[in-house]
C-alpha positions in Angstrom: 15.2 -56.9 16.2 11.3 -57.3 16.0 9.9 -59.5 13.5 8.0 -56.2 12.0 11.7 -54.7 11.6 13.2 -57.7 10.1 10.7 -58.1 7.5 10.5 -54.6 6.3 14.7 -54.1 6.6 15.1 -57.1 4.5 12.8 -55.4 1.8 14.4 -51.9 2.2 18.0 -53.3 2.6 17.8 -55.4 -0.7 16.0 -52.6 -2.6 13.0 -54.7 -3.2 10.3 -52.1 -3.4 7.4 -53.9 -5.2 7.9 -57.5 -4.4 5.5 -59.6 -2.7 2.4 -58.6 -4.8 1.2 -61.8 -6.4 3.3 -64.1 -4.5 0.8 -65.7 -2.1 -2.5 -64.9 -3.8 -1.9 -66.2 -7.1 -4.5 -69.2 -7.9 -6.5 -68.8 -5.1 -10.2 -67.9 -5.2 -10.5 -64.3 -3.8 -13.8 -64.8 -1.8 -12.3 -67.7 0.2 -9.0 -65.9 0.8 -10.9 -63.0 2.4 -12.8 -65.3 4.3 -9.7 -66.9 6.0 -8.2 -63.5 6.5 -11.5 -62.4 8.4 -11.6 -65.5 10.6 -7.6 -64.8 11.2 -9.0 -61.4 12.5 -11.6 -63.0 14.6 -9.0 -65.2 16.0 -7.1 -62.4 17.3 -10.2 -60.7 19.1 -11.2 -58.4 16.1 -14.7 -58.1 15.4 -15.7 -58.1 11.8 -18.9 -56.7 10.6 -20.8 -56.0 7.4 -23.4 -53.5 6.9 -24.7 -50.9 4.5 -22.7 -48.2 6.5 -19.1 -48.0 7.6 -18.2 -44.6 8.7 -18.6 -41.6 6.4 -20.9 -41.9 3.4 -19.3 -43.7 0.4 -16.8 -45.3 3.0 -16.2 -48.8 1.8 -14.5 -50.0 5.1 -13.3 -48.6 8.5 -11.1 -50.1 11.3 -11.9 -48.8 15.0 -9.0 -49.4 17.0 -10.4 -48.6 20.1 -13.3 -51.2 19.6 -11.1 -53.6 17.4 -13.6 -53.7 14.9 -13.7 -54.1 11.3 -16.5 -52.9 9.2 -16.8 -53.8 5.5 -19.5 -52.1 3.6 -22.2 -54.0 1.5 -21.0 -51.9 -1.6 -17.9 -54.0 -1.6 -19.6 -56.5 -2.8 -20.6 -55.0 -5.9 -17.0 -53.7 -6.3 -14.8 -56.6 -6.6 -11.8 -54.9 -8.5 -11.4 -52.6 -5.2 -12.1 -55.5 -2.7 -8.6 -56.5 -1.9 -7.0 -53.2 -1.8 -9.7 -52.1 0.6 -9.5 -55.1 3.0 -5.4 -54.8 2.8 -5.6 -50.9 3.6 -7.8 -51.9 6.7 -5.6 -54.7 7.6 -2.4 -52.4 7.7 -4.7 -50.5 10.3 -5.0 -53.6 12.5 -1.2 -54.0 12.2 -0.7 -50.9 13.4 -2.9 -51.4 16.3 -1.0 -54.7 17.1 2.3 -53.0 17.2 0.7 -51.2 20.5 -1.4 -53.9 21.7 -4.8 -54.8 20.8 -5.8 -54.4 24.4 -5.2 -50.8 24.2 -7.0 -47.9 22.7 -4.1 -46.8 20.8 -1.9 -47.7 17.6 1.5 -47.1 16.6 2.5 -46.4 12.8 4.9 -48.7 11.1 7.6 -45.9 11.3 7.3 -45.6 14.8 7.6 -49.1 15.5 10.7 -49.4 13.3 12.3 -46.2 14.6 11.8 -47.6 18.3 13.8 -50.4 16.9 16.4 -48.4 15.6 17.2 -50.6 12.7 16.4 -48.2 10.1 17.0 -44.6 9.1 14.5 -42.0 8.8 15.4 -41.8 5.1 15.1 -45.5 4.6 11.7 -45.3 6.0 10.3 -42.5 4.5 11.7 -43.6 1.0 10.1 -47.1 1.2 6.3 -45.8 1.7 6.8 -43.1 -0.8 8.5 -45.5 -3.3 5.2 -47.7 -2.8 3.0 -44.7 -3.4 4.7 -43.6 -6.4 4.7 -47.2 -7.8 0.8 -47.2 -7.4 0.5 -43.7 -8.6 -1.6 -42.5 -5.8 1.0 -40.3 -4.0 -1.0 -37.1 -4.9 -4.5 -38.5 -4.2 -2.9 -39.6 -0.7 -1.3 -36.2 0.1 -4.7 -34.3 -0.8 -7.0 -36.7 1.2 -4.9 -36.9 4.5 -4.0 -33.0 4.2 -6.3 -32.1 7.2 -5.4 -35.1 9.5 -3.2 -34.5 12.4 0.4 -35.7 11.5 0.0 -39.3 13.3 -3.6 -40.0 11.2 -1.8 -38.8 8.2 1.4 -41.2 8.8 -1.3 -44.1 9.5 -3.1 -43.4 6.1 0.0 -43.1 4.1 1.3 -46.4 5.2 -2.2 -48.0 4.7 -2.5 -46.8 1.0 1.0 -47.5 0.4 1.2 -51.0 1.4 -2.8 -51.9 0.1 -1.7 -53.1 -3.2 0.7 -55.6 -1.7 -1.5 -58.2 0.2 1.4 -60.6 0.8 3.4 -58.0 2.6 0.2 -56.8 4.6 -0.5 -60.5 5.5 2.8 -61.2 6.6 2.9 -58.2 8.8 -0.1 -59.0 10.2 1.3 -62.6 11.1 4.1 -61.2 12.4 2.9 -58.4 14.7 -0.4 -59.6 15.9 -0.9 -62.5 18.2 -3.7 -64.5 18.9 -5.6 -64.1 22.0 -5.8 -67.2 24.6 
């Protein structure tokens, strides 16, 4: 069983849907924590840029899997309440990229990675991400904003929106799924 499969199977099997959120970030200064995460990304070979624009207008961050570049908009500096969610949303995309190899131009959804491992049923996988979206109250928003995406892009975004509010889980998946470049 892969580390990703073990981590999610443990959560799903135990019925824990909202668990990790506050466990590793409590008491730490947010900007220092973010700096450590960004340094971790750089050590993996992910470029980190900050600028006025990242993708479409009003977009706060993007991750380009083909180039392995995370872009953080300067607007995030003025929106501290959204910083962690936006950063962790993009970190889910980095994890998805790591599952297929950062040296490739493709990525794999978390569901596909778990499905290939054969450890969890389709119902468990779907239920896991849907429950996270329901708990955050953003299921309808995600459905509406991803409606025009192809199915694999929609799945990637659903996973990122589902896990963005659980920094500890996202950071755990990042550690388990992404290996440092020599």
